[in-house]
N, CA, C, O and the ligand as a Tripos MOL2 file, in Angstrom:
@<TRIPOS>MOLECULE
protein
  305   303    77     0     0
PROTEIN
NO_CHARGES

@<TRIPOS>ATOM
      1 N           5.2150  -20.8270  -14.8760 N.3       1 MET1
      2 CA          5.7200  -19.6890  -15.5460 C.3       1 MET1
      3 C           7.1460  -19.2380  -14.9170 C.2       1 MET1
      4 O           7.2900  -19.0360  -13.7110 O.2       1 MET1
      5 N           8.0940  -19.1150  -15.7930 N.am      2 LYS2
      6 CA          9.4940  -18.7430  -15.4020 C.3       2 LYS2
      7 C           9.4390  -17.2940  -15.1720 C.2       2 LYS2
      8 O           8.6000  -16.5700  -15.7070 O.2       2 LYS2
      9 N          10.4280  -16.8490  -14.2970 N.am      3 CYS3
     10 CA         10.5390  -15.3820  -13.9360 C.3       3 CYS3
     11 C          11.3920  -14.7720  -15.1180 C.2       3 CYS3
     12 O          12.4730  -15.2470  -15.4680 O.2       3 CYS3
     13 N          10.8130  -13.7080  -15.6760 N.am      4 PRO4
     14 CA         11.4590  -13.0510  -16.8430 C.3       4 PRO4
     15 C          12.6580  -12.1380  -16.3240 C.2       4 PRO4
     16 O          13.4540  -11.6770  -17.1420 O.2       4 PRO4
     17 N          12.7730  -11.9050  -15.1000 N.am      5 ILE5
     18 CA         13.8890  -11.0350  -14.6180 C.3       5 ILE5
     19 C          15.1730  -11.9280  -14.3630 C.2       5 ILE5
     20 O          16.2340  -11.6470  -14.9210 O.2       5 ILE5
     21 N          15.0560  -12.9830  -13.5290 N.am      6 CYS6
     22 CA         16.2920  -13.7250  -13.1610 C.3       6 CYS6
     23 C          16.3410  -15.0120  -14.0360 C.2       6 CYS6
     24 O          17.3660  -15.6920  -14.0920 O.2       6 CYS6
     25 N          15.2550  -15.3170  -14.6890 N.am      7 LYS7
     26 CA         15.1350  -16.5000  -15.5780 C.3       7 LYS7
     27 C          15.5030  -17.8290  -14.8620 C.2       7 LYS7
     28 O          15.8240  -18.8300  -15.5030 O.2       7 LYS7
     29 N          15.4440  -17.7970  -13.4990 N.am      8 GLU8
     30 CA         15.6900  -19.0380  -12.7960 C.3       8 GLU8
     31 C          14.5590  -19.4030  -11.8670 C.2       8 GLU8
     32 O          14.2460  -20.5800  -11.6870 O.2       8 GLU8
     33 N          13.9370  -18.3810  -11.2700 N.am      9 GLY9
     34 CA         12.8570  -18.5770  -10.3500 C.3       9 GLY9
     35 C          11.5500  -18.9440  -11.1080 C.2       9 GLY9
     36 O          11.4590  -18.8650  -12.3330 O.2       9 GLY9
     37 N          10.5550  -19.3490  -10.2980 N.am     10 THR10
     38 CA          9.2480  -19.5690  -10.7720 C.3      10 THR10
     39 C           8.3220  -18.5810  -10.2170 C.2      10 THR10
     40 O           8.4510  -18.2510   -9.0390 O.2      10 THR10
     41 N           7.3390  -18.0420  -11.0000 N.am     11 MET11
     42 CA          6.3700  -17.1910  -10.5790 C.3      11 MET11
     43 C           5.2920  -17.9000   -9.8890 C.2      11 MET11
     44 O           4.7030  -18.8060  -10.4790 O.2      11 MET11
     45 N           4.9890  -17.5820   -8.7310 N.am     12 LYS12
     46 CA          3.9440  -18.2050   -7.9580 C.3      12 LYS12
     47 C           2.8910  -17.2520   -7.4780 C.2      12 LYS12
     48 O           3.2300  -16.1020   -7.1980 O.2      12 LYS12
     49 N           1.6480  -17.6300   -7.3590 N.am     13 ASN13
     50 CA          0.5710  -16.7960   -6.9140 C.3      13 ASN13
     51 C           0.8370  -16.4250   -5.4740 C.2      13 ASN13
     52 O           1.0380  -17.3150   -4.6480 O.2      13 ASN13
     53 N           0.8450  -15.1450   -5.1370 N.am     14 GLY14
     54 CA          1.0260  -14.7510   -3.8330 C.3      14 GLY14
     55 C           0.3940  -13.3750   -3.6370 C.2      14 GLY14
     56 O          -0.4320  -12.9180   -4.4260 O.2      14 GLY14
     57 N           0.8360  -12.7180   -2.5120 N.am     15 LYS15
     58 CA          0.2590  -11.4020   -2.1960 C.3      15 LYS15
     59 C           1.3670  -10.3880   -2.0300 C.2      15 LYS15
     60 O           2.4180  -10.7060   -1.4740 O.2      15 LYS15
     61 N           1.1610   -9.2250   -2.4820 N.am     16 SER16
     62 CA          2.1890   -8.1950   -2.3270 C.3      16 SER16
     63 C           1.6120   -6.8840   -1.8720 C.2      16 SER16
     64 O           0.4080   -6.8260   -1.6240 O.2      16 SER16
     65 N           2.3990   -5.8050   -1.7400 N.am     17 THR17
     66 CA          1.8720   -4.6090   -1.4190 C.3      17 THR17
     67 C           2.1730   -3.6620   -2.6840 C.2      17 THR17
     68 O           3.0320   -3.9340   -3.5230 O.2      17 THR17
     69 N           1.3740   -2.5360   -2.7160 N.am     18 LEU18
     70 CA          1.5830   -1.6170   -3.7700 C.3      18 LEU18
     71 C           1.2480   -0.2370   -3.2520 C.2      18 LEU18
     72 O           0.2870   -0.0060   -2.5180 O.2      18 LEU18
     73 N           2.0960    0.6470   -3.6800 N.am     19 THR19
     74 CA          1.8200    2.1130   -3.2350 C.3      19 THR19
     75 C           1.5390    2.9990   -4.3800 C.2      19 THR19
     76 O           2.2910    3.0250   -5.3540 O.2      19 THR19
     77 N           0.5030    3.7070   -4.2940 N.am     20 VAL20
     78 CA          0.1770    4.7100   -5.4370 C.3      20 VAL20
     79 C           0.2760    6.0690   -4.8340 C.2      20 VAL20
     80 O          -0.3230    6.3630   -3.8000 O.2      20 VAL20
     81 N           1.0510    6.9090   -5.5030 N.am     21 GLU21
     82 CA          1.4390    8.3330   -4.9910 C.3      21 GLU21
     83 C           0.9550    9.2450   -6.0270 C.2      21 GLU21
     84 O           1.0370    9.0090   -7.2330 O.2      21 GLU21
     85 N           0.4250   10.3420   -5.4830 N.am     22 ARG22
     86 CA          0.0850   11.4950   -6.3610 C.3      22 ARG22
     87 C           0.3020   12.8000   -5.5380 C.2      22 ARG22
     88 O          -0.3570   13.0270   -4.5240 O.2      22 ARG22
     89 N           1.2450   13.6420   -6.0140 N.am     23 LYS23
     90 CA          1.4950   14.8580   -5.2740 C.3      23 LYS23
     91 C           1.7920   14.5290   -3.7830 C.2      23 LYS23
     92 O           2.7770   13.8410   -3.5140 O.2      23 LYS23
     93 N           1.0030   14.9820   -2.8410 N.am     24 SER24
     94 CA          1.3240   14.6940   -1.4750 C.3      24 SER24
     95 C           0.4540   13.5610   -1.0050 C.2      24 SER24
     96 O           0.5640   13.1780    0.1600 O.2      24 SER24
     97 N          -0.3890   13.0050   -1.8130 N.am     25 ALA25
     98 CA         -1.2770   11.8770   -1.4050 C.3      25 ALA25
     99 C          -0.6220   10.4930   -1.6900 C.2      25 ALA25
    100 O           0.1370   10.2720   -2.6330 O.2      25 ALA25
    101 N          -1.0130    9.6000   -0.7580 N.am     26 LEU26
    102 CA         -0.3930    8.2920   -0.8690 C.3      26 LEU26
    103 C          -1.3540    7.3040   -0.4650 C.2      26 LEU26
    104 O          -1.9750    7.4250    0.5900 O.2      26 LEU26
    105 N          -1.5230    6.2590   -1.3050 N.am     27 ILE27
    106 CA         -2.4300    5.1740   -0.9270 C.3      27 ILE27
    107 C          -1.5980    3.8280   -0.9810 C.2      27 ILE27
    108 O          -0.9190    3.4800   -1.9470 O.2      27 ILE27
    109 N          -1.7400    3.1780    0.1100 N.am     28 PHE28
    110 CA         -1.0490    1.9400    0.2930 C.3      28 PHE28
    111 C          -1.9470    0.7680    0.2620 C.2      28 PHE28
    112 O          -2.8480    0.6570    1.0930 O.2      28 PHE28
    113 N          -1.7400   -0.1090   -0.6600 N.am     29 PHE29
    114 CA         -2.5920   -1.3620   -0.8940 C.3      29 PHE29
    115 C          -1.9450   -2.5220   -0.2700 C.2      29 PHE29
    116 O          -0.7840   -2.8140   -0.5550 O.2      29 PHE29
    117 N          -2.6430   -3.1970    0.5650 N.am     30 LYS30
    118 CA         -2.1240   -4.4430    1.2180 C.3      30 LYS30
    119 C          -2.7800   -5.6760    0.6460 C.2      30 LYS30
    120 O          -3.8950   -5.6200    0.1260 O.2      30 LYS30
    121 N          -2.0870   -6.7810    0.7440 N.am     31 GLN31
    122 CA         -2.7290   -8.1350    0.1730 C.3      31 GLN31
    123 C          -3.1160   -7.9790   -1.2060 C.2      31 GLN31
    124 O          -4.2210   -8.4040   -1.5430 O.2      31 GLN31
    125 N          -2.3330   -7.4100   -2.0800 N.am     32 VAL32
    126 CA         -2.6940   -7.3990   -3.4560 C.3      32 VAL32
    127 C          -2.3380   -8.6800   -4.1800 C.2      32 VAL32
    128 O          -1.1840   -9.0960   -4.0730 O.2      32 VAL32
    129 N          -3.2290   -9.3470   -4.9120 N.am     33 PRO33
    130 CA         -2.8860  -10.5920   -5.5060 C.3      33 PRO33
    131 C          -1.7130  -10.3830   -6.6290 C.2      33 PRO33
    132 O          -1.8790   -9.5610   -7.5300 O.2      33 PRO33
    133 N          -0.7280  -11.0300   -6.5500 N.am     34 ALA34
    134 CA          0.3590  -10.8880   -7.3750 C.3      34 ALA34
    135 C           1.0980  -12.2480   -7.7540 C.2      34 ALA34
    136 O           0.8480  -13.2800   -7.1320 O.2      34 ALA34
    137 N           1.9450  -12.2120   -8.7150 N.am     35 LEU35
    138 CA          2.8250  -13.2190   -9.0010 C.3      35 LEU35
    139 C           4.1610  -12.9260   -8.4020 C.2      35 LEU35
    140 O           4.7440  -11.8760   -8.6710 O.2      35 LEU35
    141 N           4.6480  -13.7950   -7.6210 N.am     36 VAL36
    142 CA          5.9310  -13.4960   -6.9760 C.3      36 VAL36
    143 C           6.9310  -14.5890   -7.3230 C.2      36 VAL36
    144 O           6.6330  -15.7830   -7.2820 O.2      36 VAL36
    145 N           8.1530  -14.1180   -7.6730 N.am     37 CYS37
    146 CA          9.3000  -15.0160   -8.0160 C.3      37 CYS37
    147 C           9.8020  -15.6320   -6.7120 C.2      37 CYS37
    148 O          10.0680  -14.9590   -5.7160 O.2      37 CYS37
    149 N           9.9090  -16.9270   -6.7890 N.am     38 ASN38
    150 CA         10.4680  -17.5940   -5.4650 C.3      38 ASN38
    151 C          12.0600  -17.4690   -5.5070 C.2      38 ASN38
    152 O          12.7080  -17.8890   -4.5480 O.2      38 ASN38
    153 N          12.6310  -16.9530   -6.4990 N.am     39 ASN39
    154 CA         14.1500  -16.7470   -6.4770 C.3      39 ASN39
    155 C          14.5470  -15.3500   -6.1290 C.2      39 ASN39
    156 O          15.2160  -15.1070   -5.1250 O.2      39 ASN39
    157 N          14.1130  -14.3830   -7.0050 N.am     40 CYS40
    158 CA         14.5900  -13.0010   -6.8210 C.3      40 CYS40
    159 C          13.5670  -12.1440   -6.1090 C.2      40 CYS40
    160 O          13.9150  -11.0390   -5.6930 O.2      40 CYS40
    161 N          12.3410  -12.5720   -5.9410 N.am     41 GLY41
    162 CA         11.3040  -11.8490   -5.2030 C.3      41 GLY41
    163 C          10.6270  -10.7730   -6.0640 C.2      41 GLY41
    164 O           9.8850   -9.9280   -5.5650 O.2      41 GLY41
    165 N          10.9020  -10.8320   -7.3510 N.am     42 GLU42
    166 CA         10.2140   -9.8490   -8.2520 C.3      42 GLU42
    167 C           8.6990  -10.0740   -8.2430 C.2      42 GLU42
    168 O           8.2830  -11.2330   -8.2410 O.2      42 GLU42
    169 N           7.8610   -9.0590   -8.2370 N.am     43 THR43
    170 CA          6.4830   -9.2830   -8.1900 C.3      43 THR43
    171 C           5.7750   -8.6170   -9.5120 C.2      43 THR43
    172 O           6.1530   -7.5460   -9.9880 O.2      43 THR43
    173 N           4.8520   -9.2870   -9.9620 N.am     44 PHE44
    174 CA          4.0570   -8.8220  -11.1740 C.3      44 PHE44
    175 C           2.5460   -8.8140  -10.8170 C.2      44 PHE44
    176 O           1.9960   -9.6940  -10.1560 O.2      44 PHE44
    177 N           1.9830   -7.7890  -11.2970 N.am     45 PHE45
    178 CA          0.5140   -7.6880  -11.0380 C.3      45 PHE45
    179 C          -0.2160   -7.7430  -12.3920 C.2      45 PHE45
    180 O           0.2600   -7.1410  -13.3550 O.2      45 PHE45
    181 N          -1.2950   -8.4090  -12.4890 N.am     46 SER46
    182 CA         -2.0510   -8.6180  -13.6480 C.3      46 SER46
    183 C          -2.6530   -7.3550  -14.0630 C.2      46 SER46
    184 O          -2.8270   -6.4790  -13.2160 O.2      46 SER46
    185 N          -3.0270   -7.1520  -15.4160 N.am     47 SER47
    186 CA         -3.5150   -5.8320  -15.7660 C.3      47 SER47
    187 C          -4.8940   -5.6790  -15.1010 C.2      47 SER47
    188 O          -5.2840   -4.5280  -14.9040 O.2      47 SER47
    189 N          -5.6750   -6.7090  -14.7330 N.am     48 ASP48
    190 CA         -6.9160   -6.5170  -14.1350 C.3      48 ASP48
    191 C          -6.7080   -5.9650  -12.6500 C.2      48 ASP48
    192 O          -7.4090   -5.0540  -12.2080 O.2      48 ASP48
    193 N          -5.7750   -6.5330  -11.9690 N.am     49 VAL49
    194 CA         -5.4350   -6.0720  -10.6700 C.3      49 VAL49
    195 C          -4.9650   -4.5770  -10.7370 C.2      49 VAL49
    196 O          -5.4750   -3.7360   -9.9970 O.2      49 VAL49
    197 N          -4.0670   -4.2910  -11.5610 N.am     50 SER50
    198 CA         -3.5820   -2.9730  -11.6900 C.3      50 SER50
    199 C          -4.7380   -1.9670  -11.9130 C.2      50 SER50
    200 O          -4.8920   -0.9680  -11.2110 O.2      50 SER50
    201 N          -5.5180   -2.3040  -12.9210 N.am     51 LYS51
    202 CA         -6.6880   -1.5200  -13.2630 C.3      51 LYS51
    203 C          -7.5260   -1.1810  -11.9540 C.2      51 LYS51
    204 O          -7.8580   -0.0330  -11.6610 O.2      51 LYS51
    205 N          -7.8130   -2.2430  -11.2430 N.am     52 GLN52
    206 CA         -8.6620   -2.1380  -10.0390 C.3      52 GLN52
    207 C          -8.0300   -1.1840   -9.0530 C.2      52 GLN52
    208 O          -8.6530   -0.2630   -8.5220 O.2      52 GLN52
    209 N          -6.6720   -1.4760   -8.8250 N.am     53 VAL53
    210 CA         -5.9460   -0.6550   -7.9410 C.3      53 VAL53
    211 C          -5.9660    0.8180   -8.2420 C.2      53 VAL53
    212 O          -6.2060    1.6470   -7.3640 O.2      53 VAL53
    213 N          -5.7070    1.1430   -9.5160 N.am     54 TYR54
    214 CA         -5.7080    2.4920   -9.9840 C.3      54 TYR54
    215 C          -7.0230    3.1060   -9.9210 C.2      54 TYR54
    216 O          -7.0950    4.3060   -9.6560 O.2      54 TYR54
    217 N          -8.1230    2.3870  -10.1460 N.am     55 LYS55
    218 CA         -9.4530    2.8730  -10.1020 C.3      55 LYS55
    219 C          -9.7640    3.3440   -8.6190 C.2      55 LYS55
    220 O         -10.3260    4.4110   -8.3700 O.2      55 LYS55
    221 N          -9.3640    2.4890   -7.7150 N.am     56 ILE56
    222 CA         -9.6960    2.7130   -6.2690 C.3      56 ILE56
    223 C          -8.8410    3.8780   -5.8420 C.2      56 ILE56
    224 O          -9.3450    4.6960   -5.0720 O.2      56 ILE56
    225 N          -7.5700    4.0470   -6.2690 N.am     57 ALA57
    226 CA         -6.6800    5.1140   -5.9790 C.3      57 ALA57
    227 C          -7.2380    6.4210   -6.4950 C.2      57 ALA57
    228 O          -7.2380    7.4270   -5.7850 O.2      57 ALA57
    229 N          -7.7030    6.4110   -7.7030 N.am     58 GLU58
    230 CA         -8.2560    7.5980   -8.3050 C.3      58 GLU58
    231 C          -9.4420    8.0780   -7.6390 C.2      58 GLU58
    232 O          -9.5960    9.2970   -7.5730 O.2      58 GLU58
    233 N         -10.3460    7.2690   -7.1110 N.am     59 GLU59
    234 CA        -11.4790    7.6590   -6.4420 C.3      59 GLU59
    235 C         -11.0750    8.2420   -5.0380 C.2      59 GLU59
    236 O         -11.7320    9.1450   -4.5190 O.2      59 GLU59
    237 N         -10.0750    7.7410   -4.5050 N.am     60 ALA60
    238 CA         -9.5450    8.1910   -3.2020 C.3      60 ALA60
    239 C          -8.9760    9.5280   -3.2690 C.2      60 ALA60
    240 O          -9.1750   10.3960   -2.4190 O.2      60 ALA60
    241 N          -8.1800    9.6760   -4.4300 N.am     61 PHE61
    242 CA         -7.5230   11.0110   -4.6700 C.3      61 PHE61
    243 C          -8.5570   12.0080   -4.9600 C.2      61 PHE61
    244 O          -8.4310   13.1620   -4.5500 O.2      61 PHE61
    245 N          -9.6330   11.6060   -5.6830 N.am     62 ASN62
    246 CA        -10.6600   12.6040   -5.9760 C.3      62 ASN62
    247 C         -11.4120   13.0340   -4.7220 C.2      62 ASN62
    248 O         -11.9180   14.1550   -4.6540 O.2      62 ASN62
    249 N         -11.4850   12.1800   -3.7610 N.am     63 LYS63
    250 CA        -12.1330   12.5520   -2.4290 C.3      63 LYS63
    251 C         -11.1980   13.5180   -1.6510 C.2      63 LYS63
    252 O         -11.6520   14.1950   -0.7290 O.2      63 LYS63
    253 N          -9.9650   13.5800   -1.9990 N.am     64 GLY64
    254 CA         -9.0930   14.4260   -1.2240 C.3      64 GLY64
    255 C          -8.3310   13.6590   -0.2110 C.2      64 GLY64
    256 O          -7.7590   14.2410    0.7100 O.2      64 GLY64
    257 N          -8.3010   12.2710   -0.3600 N.am     65 THR65
    258 CA         -7.5720   11.4750    0.5400 C.3      65 THR65
    259 C          -6.0270   11.7820    0.4970 C.2      65 THR65
    260 O          -5.4360   11.8900   -0.5780 O.2      65 THR65
    261 N          -5.4420   11.9070    1.6350 N.am     66 GLU66
    262 CA         -3.9680   12.1250    1.7020 C.3      66 GLU66
    263 C          -3.1420   10.7880    1.9750 C.2      66 GLU66
    264 O          -2.0820   10.5110    1.4140 O.2      66 GLU66
    265 N          -3.8110    9.9820    2.9530 N.am     67 LEU67
    266 CA         -3.1150    8.8270    3.2000 C.3      67 LEU67
    267 C          -4.1650    7.8310    3.5420 C.2      67 LEU67
    268 O          -5.0450    8.0640    4.3710 O.2      67 LEU67
    269 N          -4.0480    6.7010    2.8760 N.am     68 GLU68
    270 CA         -5.1130    5.6320    3.1320 C.3      68 GLU68
    271 C          -4.4150    4.2530    2.9550 C.2      68 GLU68
    272 O          -3.5170    4.0810    2.1310 O.2      68 GLU68
    273 N          -4.8630    3.3290    3.7420 N.am     69 VAL69
    274 CA         -4.3800    1.9240    3.6050 C.3      69 VAL69
    275 C          -5.5540    1.0800    3.2760 C.2      69 VAL69
    276 O          -6.5370    1.0160    4.0140 O.2      69 VAL69
    277 N          -5.4320    0.4020    2.1020 N.am     70 ILE70
    278 CA         -6.6100   -0.4400    1.6600 C.3      70 ILE70
    279 C          -6.1400   -1.8720    1.5620 C.2      70 ILE70
    280 O          -5.0950   -2.1880    0.9930 O.2      70 ILE70
    281 N          -6.9490   -2.7060    2.1360 N.am     71 LYS71
    282 CA         -6.7900   -4.1690    2.0390 C.3      71 LYS71
    283 C          -7.5540   -4.6840    0.8660 C.2      71 LYS71
    284 O          -8.7790   -4.5740    0.8020 O.2      71 LYS71
    285 N          -6.7710   -5.2920   -0.1390 N.am     72 MET72
    286 CA         -7.4020   -5.8650   -1.3000 C.3      72 MET72
    287 C          -7.9730   -7.2070   -0.9820 C.2      72 MET72
    288 O          -7.3080   -8.2140   -1.2220 O.2      72 MET72
    289 N          -9.1350   -7.2820   -0.4700 N.am     73 LYS73
    290 CA         -9.7340   -8.6000   -0.3000 C.3      73 LYS73
    291 C         -10.7280   -9.0280   -1.2960 C.2      73 LYS73
    292 O         -11.0450  -10.2020   -1.4860 O.2      73 LYS73
    293 N         -11.2460   -7.9130   -1.9790 N.am     74 LYS74
    294 CA        -12.2830   -8.1170   -2.9340 C.3      74 LYS74
    295 C         -11.8730   -8.7480   -4.1940 C.2      74 LYS74
    296 O         -12.6770   -9.4500   -4.8070 O.2      74 LYS74
    297 N         -10.6210   -8.5400   -4.6480 N.am     75 ILE75
    298 CA        -10.2770   -9.1950   -5.8520 C.3      75 ILE75
    299 C          -9.5340  -10.4700   -5.6080 C.2      75 ILE75
    300 O          -8.7060  -10.5610   -4.7020 O.2      75 ILE75
    301 N          -9.8280  -11.4530   -6.4130 N.am     76 ALA76
    302 CA         -9.2390  -12.7580   -6.1230 C.3      76 ALA76
    303 C          -8.2040  -12.9790   -7.0570 C.2      76 ALA76
    304 O          -7.5500  -14.0210   -7.0180 O.2      76 ALA76
    305 ZN         13.1750  -14.0010  -10.4380 Zn       77 ZN77
@<TRIPOS>BOND
     1     1     2 1
     2     2     3 1
     3     3     4 2
     4     3     5 am
     5     5     6 1
     6     6     7 1
     7     7     8 2
     8     7     9 am
     9     9    10 1
    10    10    11 1
    11    11    12 2
    12    11    13 am
    13    13    14 1
    14    14    15 1
    15    15    16 2
    16    15    17 am
    17    17    18 1
    18    18    19 1
    19    19    20 2
    20    19    21 am
    21    21    22 1
    22    22    23 1
    23    23    24 2
    24    23    25 am
    25    25    26 1
    26    26    27 1
    27    27    28 2
    28    27    29 am
    29    29    30 1
    30    30    31 1
    31    31    32 2
    32    31    33 am
    33    33    34 1
    34    34    35 1
    35    35    36 2
    36    35    37 am
    37    37    38 1
    38    38    39 1
    39    39    40 2
    40    39    41 am
    41    41    42 1
    42    42    43 1
    43    43    44 2
    44    43    45 am
    45    45    46 1
    46    46    47 1
    47    47    48 2
    48    47    49 am
    49    49    50 1
    50    50    51 1
    51    51    52 2
    52    51    53 am
    53    53    54 1
    54    54    55 1
    55    55    56 2
    56    55    57 am
    57    57    58 1
    58    58    59 1
    59    59    60 2
    60    59    61 am
    61    61    62 1
    62    62    63 1
    63    63    64 2
    64    63    65 am
    65    65    66 1
    66    66    67 1
    67    67    68 2
    68    67    69 am
    69    69    70 1
    70    70    71 1
    71    71    72 2
    72    71    73 am
    73    73    74 1
    74    74    75 1
    75    75    76 2
    76    75    77 am
    77    77    78 1
    78    78    79 1
    79    79    80 2
    80    79    81 am
    81    81    82 1
    82    82    83 1
    83    83    84 2
    84    83    85 am
    85    85    86 1
    86    86    87 1
    87    87    88 2
    88    87    89 am
    89    89    90 1
    90    90    91 1
    91    91    92 2
    92    91    93 am
    93    93    94 1
    94    94    95 1
    95    95    96 2
    96    95    97 am
    97    97    98 1
    98    98    99 1
    99    99   100 2
   100    99   101 am
   101   101   102 1
   102   102   103 1
   103   103   104 2
   104   103   105 am
   105   105   106 1
   106   106   107 1
   107   107   108 2
   108   107   109 am
   109   109   110 1
   110   110   111 1
   111   111   112 2
   112   111   113 am
   113   113   114 1
   114   114   115 1
   115   115   116 2
   116   115   117 am
   117   117   118 1
   118   118   119 1
   119   119   120 2
   120   119   121 am
   121   121   122 1
   122   122   123 1
   123   123   124 2
   124   123   125 am
   125   125   126 1
   126   126   127 1
   127   127   128 2
   128   127   129 am
   129   129   130 1
   130   130   131 1
   131   131   132 2
   132   131   133 am
   133   133   134 1
   134   134   135 1
   135   135   136 2
   136   135   137 am
   137   137   138 1
   138   138   139 1
   139   139   140 2
   140   139   141 am
   141   141   142 1
   142   142   143 1
   143   143   144 2
   144   143   145 am
   145   145   146 1
   146   146   147 1
   147   147   148 2
   148   147   149 am
   149   149   150 1
   150   150   151 1
   151   151   152 2
   152   151   153 am
   153   153   154 1
   154   154   155 1
   155   155   156 2
   156   155   157 am
   157   157   158 1
   158   158   159 1
   159   159   160 2
   160   159   161 am
   161   161   162 1
   162   162   163 1
   163   163   164 2
   164   163   165 am
   165   165   166 1
   166   166   167 1
   167   167   168 2
   168   167   169 am
   169   169   170 1
   170   170   171 1
   171   171   172 2
   172   171   173 am
   173   173   174 1
   174   174   175 1
   175   175   176 2
   176   175   177 am
   177   177   178 1
   178   178   179 1
   179   179   180 2
   180   179   181 am
   181   181   182 1
   182   182   183 1
   183   183   184 2
   184   183   185 am
   185   185   186 1
   186   186   187 1
   187   187   188 2
   188   187   189 am
   189   189   190 1
   190   190   191 1
   191   191   192 2
   192   191   193 am
   193   193   194 1
   194   194   195 1
   195   195   196 2
   196   195   197 am
   197   197   198 1
   198   198   199 1
   199   199   200 2
   200   199   201 am
   201   201   202 1
   202   202   203 1
   203   203   204 2
   204   203   205 am
   205   205   206 1
   206   206   207 1
   207   207   208 2
   208   207   209 am
   209   209   210 1
   210   210   211 1
   211   211   212 2
   212   211   213 am
   213   213   214 1
   214   214   215 1
   215   215   216 2
   216   215   217 am
   217   217   218 1
   218   218   219 1
   219   219   220 2
   220   219   221 am
   221   221   222 1
   222   222   223 1
   223   223   224 2
   224   223   225 am
   225   225   226 1
   226   226   227 1
   227   227   228 2
   228   227   229 am
   229   229   230 1
   230   230   231 1
   231   231   232 2
   232   231   233 am
   233   233   234 1
   234   234   235 1
   235   235   236 2
   236   235   237 am
   237   237   238 1
   238   238   239 1
   239   239   240 2
   240   239   241 am
   241   241   242 1
   242   242   243 1
   243   243   244 2
   244   243   245 am
   245   245   246 1
   246   246   247 1
   247   247   248 2
   248   247   249 am
   249   249   250 1
   250   250   251 1
   251   251   252 2
   252   251   253 am
   253   253   254 1
   254   254   255 1
   255   255   256 2
   256   255   257 am
   257   257   258 1
   258   258   259 1
   259   259   260 2
   260   259   261 am
   261   261   262 1
   262   262   263 1
   263   263   264 2
   264   263   265 am
   265   265   266 1
   266   266   267 1
   267   267   268 2
   268   267   269 am
   269   269   270 1
   270   270   271 1
   271   271   272 2
   272   271   273 am
   273   273   274 1
   274   274   275 1
   275   275   276 2
   276   275   277 am
   277   277   278 1
   278   278   279 1
   279   279   280 2
   280   279   281 am
   281   281   282 1
   282   282   283 1
   283   283   284 2
   284   283   285 am
   285   285   286 1
   286   286   287 1
   287   287   288 2
   288   287   289 am
   289   289   290 1
   290   290   291 1
   291   291   292 2
   292   291   293 am
   293   293   294 1
   294   294   295 1
   295   295   296 2
   296   295   297 am
   297   297   298 1
   298   298   299 1
   299   299   300 2
   300   299   301 am
   301   301   302 1
   302   302   303 1
   303   303   304 2
@<TRIPOS>SUBSTRUCTURE
     1 MET1         2 RESIDUE 1 A MET
     2 LYS2         6 RESIDUE 1 A LYS
     3 CYS3        10 RESIDUE 1 A CYS
     4 PRO4        14 RESIDUE 1 A PRO
     5 ILE5        18 RESIDUE 1 A ILE
     6 CYS6        22 RESIDUE 1 A CYS
     7 LYS7        26 RESIDUE 1 A LYS
     8 GLU8        30 RESIDUE 1 A GLU
     9 GLY9        34 RESIDUE 1 A GLY
    10 THR10       38 RESIDUE 1 A THR
    11 MET11       42 RESIDUE 1 A MET
    12 LYS12       46 RESIDUE 1 A LYS
    13 ASN13       50 RESIDUE 1 A ASN
    14 GLY14       54 RESIDUE 1 A GLY
    15 LYS15       58 RESIDUE 1 A LYS
    16 SER16       62 RESIDUE 1 A SER
    17 THR17       66 RESIDUE 1 A THR
    18 LEU18       70 RESIDUE 1 A LEU
    19 THR19       74 RESIDUE 1 A THR
    20 VAL20       78 RESIDUE 1 A VAL
    21 GLU21       82 RESIDUE 1 A GLU
    22 ARG22       86 RESIDUE 1 A ARG
    23 LYS23       90 RESIDUE 1 A LYS
    24 SER24       94 RESIDUE 1 A SER
    25 ALA25       98 RESIDUE 1 A ALA
    26 LEU26      102 RESIDUE 1 A LEU
    27 ILE27      106 RESIDUE 1 A ILE
    28 PHE28      110 RESIDUE 1 A PHE
    29 PHE29      114 RESIDUE 1 A PHE
    30 LYS30      118 RESIDUE 1 A LYS
    31 GLN31      122 RESIDUE 1 A GLN
    32 VAL32      126 RESIDUE 1 A VAL
    33 PRO33      130 RESIDUE 1 A PRO
    34 ALA34      134 RESIDUE 1 A ALA
    35 LEU35      138 RESIDUE 1 A LEU
    36 VAL36      142 RESIDUE 1 A VAL
    37 CYS37      146 RESIDUE 1 A CYS
    38 ASN38      150 RESIDUE 1 A ASN
    39 ASN39      154 RESIDUE 1 A ASN
    40 CYS40      158 RESIDUE 1 A CYS
    41 GLY41      162 RESIDUE 1 A GLY
    42 GLU42      166 RESIDUE 1 A GLU
    43 THR43      170 RESIDUE 1 A THR
    44 PHE44      174 RESIDUE 1 A PHE
    45 PHE45      178 RESIDUE 1 A PHE
    46 SER46      182 RESIDUE 1 A SER
    47 SER47      186 RESIDUE 1 A SER
    48 ASP48      190 RESIDUE 1 A ASP
    49 VAL49      194 RESIDUE 1 A VAL
    50 SER50      198 RESIDUE 1 A SER
    51 LYS51      202 RESIDUE 1 A LYS
    52 GLN52      206 RESIDUE 1 A GLN
    53 VAL53      210 RESIDUE 1 A VAL
    54 TYR54      214 RESIDUE 1 A TYR
    55 LYS55      218 RESIDUE 1 A LYS
    56 ILE56      222 RESIDUE 1 A ILE
    57 ALA57      226 RESIDUE 1 A ALA
    58 GLU58      230 RESIDUE 1 A GLU
    59 GLU59      234 RESIDUE 1 A GLU
    60 ALA60      238 RESIDUE 1 A ALA
    61 PHE61      242 RESIDUE 1 A PHE
    62 ASN62      246 RESIDUE 1 A ASN
    63 LYS63      250 RESIDUE 1 A LYS
    64 GLY64      254 RESIDUE 1 A GLY
    65 THR65      258 RESIDUE 1 A THR
    66 GLU66      262 RESIDUE 1 A GLU
    67 LEU67      266 RESIDUE 1 A LEU
    68 GLU68      270 RESIDUE 1 A GLU
    69 VAL69      274 RESIDUE 1 A VAL
    70 ILE70      278 RESIDUE 1 A ILE
    71 LYS71      282 RESIDUE 1 A LYS
    72 MET72      286 RESIDUE 1 A MET
    73 LYS73      290 RESIDUE 1 A LYS
    74 LYS74      294 RESIDUE 1 A LYS
    75 ILE75      298 RESIDUE 1 A ILE
    76 ALA76      302 RESIDUE 1 A ALA
    77 ZN77       305 GROUP 0 **** ****
């Protein structure tokens, strides 16, 4: 798959980080499966991954979490 941003790089399976913020709360996701461009470094997350990330973030916000670091090992 060609990168839609720079149109030169190739999107490869990799890992990235993602931050979800709400008001004063912040959740930092590590090792999130993503497609990463080998040219410009642009990252894309699949809709399944995004859904899962936001679901986890939502649960944490509902618990009153202010700051949390989550390692995404469960989703392949
Ligand atoms: Zn690119």
